N, C-alpha and C positions, 0 to 999 in steps of 0.2 A: 050555583055557578053563575057568574055574571054573563050578560049578553056577549061582551067582548071575549071573555074566556071561552064561551061556548063556540063562538065563531072561529077562534083560533084552533080549538080542538077539532072542529069539523073540517077546517081547511087542511090541517096537518094530516088528518085521516084521508081526505080526498087526494092529497098529493102522494102520500106514501102507499096508499092502498087503492089506487084509482080503478083497479080491476074489480073491486068488490064494494063499490059505494053507489049511492043513489044519484051521485053527480053525473053518472055516465060511466061507460067502461073505456079502458085504454086511453087513446088519444083524446077522445071526447071528454072524459073525466078530467084529464090534465088541463085541457083548454079551459074548462070551466073554473078549475082551481086557479089557474093563472089570472083569469079575469077577476075572480073574487079577491085574490090577494092584492092585485093592483088597485082595487077599489078601496082597500084599507089604508093605502098610503095617504098621509096627510102632509101638506106643505109645512115645513119647519118642525115637524114632529121629531121628538127625541126617542121614540119608541123603536127598539131594534126589531121587534117581532114582525111587523109588516114586511120589512126588508128581508128578514130571514125566510118567511113564508113564500114571498115572491121569488127570492133567489133559489130556493129549493124547487119551487114549481117550474121555473124556467130551466133549471138544470135537468129536471126529470123530463121536460119536453124535449130538451136537446138529445137525450138518449133515444127518443123516438124520431125526432126530425133531422138531427145532425146539423141543424142550422147554426152557423157561427154566431148570429145575433142572439140566439137563445143562451148559449154558454157564456157569451160576453156579458149579457144582462144578468144572468144568474150569478156569475162571479162578482160582478159589481155590487149587487144587493147583499150577497153574503158577506163581502168585505165591509159593507156599510153597517150590517148588523153587528159585526165584531167591533167596529169603531165606536158605535153608539153604546153598546153594552159594556165595553171595557172588560177588565178581568174579574170584576166583582159581580157581574150579572149572574144570576143563578143558572142561566142557560149558556154561559160563556163556552163551556166545553162542547156543547152540542153545536154551536155556531162554527167552531173551529173544526170539529169532526166533519161536518157537512161540506165546508169549504175545501178541506183536504180531499174529500171524496169527489167533489166536482172537478177539482184540478186533476185528480187522478184519472177520472173518466175522459177528460179532454186529452190528456197525454196518451191514454190507451187508444183512443180513436185515431190520433195522429200516428201512433206506432203501427197500426194496421196498414197504413199507407206507406210508412217508412220504417221497415223492420230494423234499420240501423240507428234509429233515434236514440239519442243519449239518455239513459235512464236517470242520470244525475239531475236532469231537468225536473225530476220529482222531488228535489230537495225541499222546496217550500211545502209540498204536501206532507213530507215526513216531519218537518218542523211543526206544522200545525197539528198533525196527529199526535206528536209527542206532547205538545202543549195541552191538548184535550185530555190525554191520558194523565198528565200530572195534576189536572184539575178534578180528576175523578176519584171519589171515595172508594175505599177498599170493598165496601159492601154494596156498591152501586150495581144495578142490573146492566148498566152500560159498560162496565169494566171489560168483560170479555170481547165485546165488539171493538173497543178502542185498543185493546192489546193486539187483536188480530189485524187491525188497520196498520199499526206500526210494523207488525211482522210482514205484512204484504208489501209495504213500501220498501222495507229493507231487502226483502226477497227479490224485488224487481231491480235492485241496484241503485236506489235513490241516494245511498251514502257510499257508493262504490261497490265493487264486485266481491269483496271479501267479508261481507257481513251476514252470510247465511247462517252461521252458528248462532249469532245474536237473534236473527229473525226466528229461528227455530225455538229459542228460549221463550220468546214472546208468545209464539203459537202454543207451546206446551203450557204456559201459564194461563192462557185463555181457556184451554181445555180443563185445567184444574179448577178455575174459579167459576166456570159456567154451571148453571143449574142443569141437572140431568134432563129436565123437561124443556130446556131451551130449544125452540124449533130450529135454531141455527146451528145446532151441534154438528150436523153433517158438514156444514160449510167450514166450521172450525177444524174438524178432523181432516177434511180434504185439503185445506190449506197446509196443514201439518204434513200430510203425505206429499204434497207437491214440493215443499221445502226440502224434505228428505230426498226426494227425487233429484232436485237440483244439486244437492250435496253429493249424491251418488254419481252423478254425471260430471262432476267437477274434475279438476286437474288430478286430484289424488285418487279418484275412482274408488271411493269407500264402499266396499261390497256390503258391509253390514248396514249402511244407510239404505241401500236398495231393498234389503230384506225388511227393514223397518218401514220403508215406504209402502211396500206391498201390504204389510199388516195394517198400517194406518188407513190405506185406501179401502181395504176390506171392511174395516170398522165404519168408515164414512158411508159405504154402500149400505151397510146394515142400518145405519141411522137415518138414511134418506128414505122417503116414501118410494115404494116400488115404481111408481109412475112419474116420479120427479125427473124432469128433463136433465138435471145435473148428473143423473146416473150414468149417462153416456160419457161425460167428462171423467167421472170417477173410474169407469172401466178403462178409459184411455190411460189414466195414471197407473192403474194396476198393471196393464199390459206393458207399459214402458219400464216399470219397476222389475218385472219378470225378465224382460229383454236384457236389462243391465246386469241382472244376476247371471244370466246365461253367458255373459261375456262380450 
């Protein structure tokens, strides 16, 4: 592995797994990753990777800091990575997936303050997620994550309120193609349960969807580690599914 490839690999690890690296834990690790990624930027460089790494690091720091400058910078550098890489870059799908995720995180943070926020503002996120999915080979280990990303944006209403059935299809496909040992299986299953719950609570009040949501939530709970914090959310989904069944 070349020195540059090693640095990229280390930085990506430090950004995505900052809780478990020698760079430091939590915000300390992210801060060091931001500084290292910034140091890789070279004037006039046509390499998209430094922009991708810095954009990802800033977006991760935004999740911790909530600072507008972090998400603005993160989005700018992720967009630059896409521009420089074009559609033929071997990591083109990854750049789009992460920009879609960063835009989604920004929207979600705003929606917490404004519950009436228009979900169709996520249309760019959905477009990017679809592009990333189209660029992904059938046997890629990234396929289930990208299928689920599209499902989540559709479920949030990025393409209007009547796309839940389509969102469910993407979530079911993610479950079908995921490896049984994929550590994200519980997340895939819980998203599936939540989509069924939305369908059950919709205008048509489909009782069978509430039953299926309960079953899916139970499977998600079994797939998650007993001490995984997401167990609380899964239990909430399970309880809401049972309430809908009760009428």
